N, C-alpha and C positions, 0 to 999 in steps of 0.2 A: 435690143439687138442681141443676137445669139452669142452664146459663150463657147470657148474652147473647151476641150477635156481636160487639158493639163493646166490651165490657170483661168482667172476670171477676166481676164482682158478682152475687150470685144473683138471678135474675129472681123478682120478687113471686109469690105463689100466685095471685092474682087475674089478673094478667096472662098466666101460664102457662096458666089455664084459658080465658082469652079468645082467645089464641092458638089453642089445642087447637080450641076450638070453631069459629073461623072457618075454620081448615084443614079440620076435619072437614066442615062444610058444603060447602066447595069441592069435597071429594072426592065427597059423596054427589050434588052437582049434577052433577059430570061423569059419576058412574054412572047418574043418572036419563037424561042425555042419550044416553049410551053405549046404554042399554037401548032407548030410544025410536028409535034412529037406523034408518032404512029400509035394508031388506035390499039395495038397488040403489045405496047411498050409501056404498060401502066406503072412499073416500077420507075421509069426514066420520069414520066409524069409526076409521081409522087415527090421524086427527088427535086424537080424544078420547082415545084410547089413550095417546098420547104426553102429553096435559095431565095425567095422573096423576102425572108427575115433578115437575110444578110445587109442588103442597103438599108433596109428599115431600121436596123439596129445601129449601123454606122452614122445614118443621118441623126438619130437621137444623141448618139455619143458627141459627134462632132458639132452640130448645129443646135442642139437642145430640143426641146419638145416639140416647138413650131416646124422646125426641120424634120424631125421624125414624123410628124403628122402629115407633111406635105407627100414625103416619100411613101409612107404607108397608104395613102389615098391614090397615088399613083400605082404602086403595086396591086392595090385592089382593083383598080381599073384594068390593069394588064392582065391580071389573074381571071377576070371576068370575061374579057375579050378572048384571052387564050385558052379558055376551057374547051376541050376537044368535044365531040359530039357523044363519044363513047361513054361519057360521065353520066349522060342522061339514062343510058342503059343500064350503068352500075348504081342507080338510085341516088346520085348526087344532085340534089335539086337546089333551087334559087336559094333556099334558107341556109344550105351548108355553105354557099358561096358568100352570102351576106354575113354568116358567123366567120369565116375564114377573113373576110374584108376587116371585120370587127378587130379580130385578134392582130391583124397587121396594125391597125391604129393604136390598138392597146399597146403592143409592143414598142412601136415608135414613140408613143406618149411616155410611157412608162421609163424607158431608156434615157429619154430627153429630160425628164424630171429628175431623174437620179443623177444625171449630169449636171443639171444646174444646181441640184443640192449640194453637189460634191464641190462645184466651182464657188458656191456661196460659202461652204465651210473653209475652202482655201482662201477666199478673201478674209473671212474672219480671223484665220489662222495667221495670214499675212498682216493684218492690221493688229492683231494681238503681238505678233513678234516685233512689228515695228515699234508698237508702244513700249512693250519690254525692253527692246535696244534703246529707246530714248530715256526710259526710266533709269535703265543701267548706266547710261551715259551722264545723266544728271546726278546719280548716285556717286559715279567717281568723279565729277567735278567737285560736289559737296564733301566728298572724302578728302580730296585734295585741298579744297579751303579750309577743311577742318584741321588737316595736317599742318598747313601753314600757320593757321590760327594757334596750334598747340607749340609749333616750333618758336612763333613769337613770344608766346607766353613763358615757355621754358627759357628763352633768351633773357626775357625781363627778370624772370626769377633769378637766373644765374647772376645777371648783372647787379641786381638788388643784393643779392647775397655776397658776391665779390665786394661790391663797394662797402657793405656793412663790415665785412672781414677786414678789409684793408684800413678802414677808417681808425680803429683801434690802435694798431700799431703805429700809423702815422701820427696819430695823436701823442703817443709816447715818444716817438722820436722827435717831434717837434719841441715837446717839453723838456725832454732831456737835453736837446741842443740848445735852447735857451737858457737852461741852467748851467750848462758848461761854459756859456760866453760871459757870464757874471765873473769878474774878477776876484769877488770877494769869497769864491768857493775854495775850499782847500784842495789840496792834491788828490787826496783820499776821495773827497766827493766827487771831483772830476773823473776819476777812475770808475767810479760807480755809476756816474751817468753814462761814460762812453761804453760801460758794460751793457747798460740798458740799451743804448743805440744798437750795439752789436747784436745783442739777443733779438731785439725786435727786427732788425734788418734780416737775420736769418730765419724769422718766423714769415716775414713777407715772401722770402725767397722759396720757402717750403711752400707756401700757400699758391704763389705763382706757378711753381712747378706741378702741383697737384692740379691746379687748373687746366694747365695746358695738357697734362695727362689725360684729363678727362674730356676736354673740348676736343682734342685731336689724338686720340689713342694710337699706339702703334700697332700695326698688323702683327699677329702671332708669327713667329718663325718655329714652324711645327717639327717635332722630332720625336722618335719612340724613346720613351724613358720608363724607368722603374718607379712605381709611386713610393716604394719604401726609400728610395734615395732620395727624392723630393722632400719626404717628411724627415728624414735624417738631417738633411742640409737645413732646413725650417728649425728644426731642435737645436741645431748647433749655433745657428744665428742669434735664436732667442736666448741661449744660456750665454752668450758672449756680450748680450746687450741688456739683459735683465739681471735682478737680484735673484739668483738661483736658490739662495738660502731660503727665501720664503715661497719659491715656486717650484713646483714639481711638474715634470713634464713625462706623459705616458704616451705610448705609441702601440696601437693595436692595429694589425693588418692581416686581412683574411690570407689564408694558405691559397697558393696557386692563383694569385691575382696577375693577369694579363697586362702587358706592357701597355702605356697610356700615350696616345699621341696627342702632343699639345707643345705650348711654348714652356719650356721649364721655368725660365727666369720669370715669366709673368704669373705661372702658377706658383712659384714660391713668393711672389710679392703678395699675391692674394692671400696666402696661408701665413704668411709673416704678419700681416695686417689683422687677421683673424686672431691669431695667437696674441699679439700685442693688445689687441682690444680685450681678450679673455683676461689676461694678465692684469691691465688696468681696473677691469671691473672685480678684481680681488686684491684691495690694498692691504689686507691683512695676510695675504698668502693663501695658497690653495692648489689643486691640481688641474692642471689643463691636459684634457686627453685628446690625441689625435688618431682618428680610427679610418679605415679604408675597407670597403667591402665592394663585391661585384653585385650588381641588379640587373640582370639581362646582359645588353650591350652597353650599359652604363656603370661607371665607378663613382660611388659616393664616398666622399671623403668629409668627415664629420669634426668638428672642432667644438669640445664641450668644456665648460667652465664651471665653477662651483659659487659663481658671483650671486649677487642679489636679483638678477633676472633683468628684463627690460620693461619699463612701464608700458601697459597695454596702450595707452594713448600715443605713445611714441613708436610701437611696434611697426606700424604702416608706413614709417617715413624714415626708417634707418638707412635706406639705400637712396634718399633724396639728396641730391648736392647741397652742401652747405648747413645741413641739417645734423646738429652735435647737441649732446649733453655736457660735453666736457669743457671745462674751463678755457683750455688752450687747443681744443681741437679746431681743426679746418671744417670738417664736415664733408670732405672729399674722399677720405679713404675708403670706405665702404661702397661710394658711388664708384669710383675707378674700378675697385674689385669686382663689382657686379658687371661693369662694362665688359672687363677682360672676360669673365666667364660667359657673358653672351656673345661674344665674338667666337669663343671657342665651342658655340652651339650648345652650351650647358645652362644650368639654372644654379642660383644661389638663394636659400631661403632658410628661416628660423623654424626647425621642427619641432623644437622643445623649448619651452620658456616657462619658468617657475622661479619663485623666490630662493630656490635652491640651486641653480643654475640654468645655462642657456646652451643650446647645441644649434650650430649654424652647420648647414650641409650644403657641400659644394657637388653637384652632380655633372659629371663630363662624360661624353660618349667616347668608347674606347678608341673607335677610328672616325677621323674626321671626312665626311664625304665631301665638303665644301665649307669655305670660310665666307 
């Protein structure tokens, strides 16, 4: 069945006959005008002769090579019948007429073949596009299944880590409570065990608080702040909480640093966590340096210590929840900090790690486009 020019869908039979009727009428009309042309108006005869190509080409474009051939043959018949006698005087013989009819057929078939080829290419393109669409849909479904599997795996890891972290203080609480219940214990021993209960209760509270911060972080409340003020606040907090006799804090800020759009309290929490970790990495004391510099539209805040560095086998896991090498650590501090920075559209990474110190970089965009 013939194909349409615009797509590869079969043309309805009624539409096919309609086109065939219209084009045949045009050919017959041209043939009548050709036959009625005056002998002294050879330019009009030539024009009418060229007009036969119009319905021939249209037939090929609309109905394919079969339709083009039918109209071309009809045009050839009309051309042969309508040739005026004056053409014999002008040396236009039968061979010229046959060649002209062959040209009609060639043009009709060629235009039809090109149309059919175009239709096939469109069909292939539609098939390929449909296959790509199905493949894209399957890819999205697989991606969603993979994300669900990752969420389930992450939930399992979090649950296992939380259970492991809770089990130790619960065992301490149970043992201390059992010892307190014994009447033979002295008052001093009772106070010692009650202190253990209190200490482990606080540890559980910190653990659950950190877990809730990680599982359901607060959305940042953005404000324009000076980076220098943030670093000064962190230094003051660390000096009040740490032994400043063994710890030296330094601050280096690039001149002309623009104001930063961020949640100041959350950023202080992140930097305080990093400085505290840096301090704990230097039990014998040392220097912790806080630096800030502009890099394009990003502000980099570096926290550098002089500790012994991070073991290479642990470096890729330091931001994982519940991963810690500290005896009393929860393993959620850096995870929460990393999540806060991600909510700000920034990144946190270790840019220097050696036996002589570690540098952790927090990179934040100067302006927040969206959260």
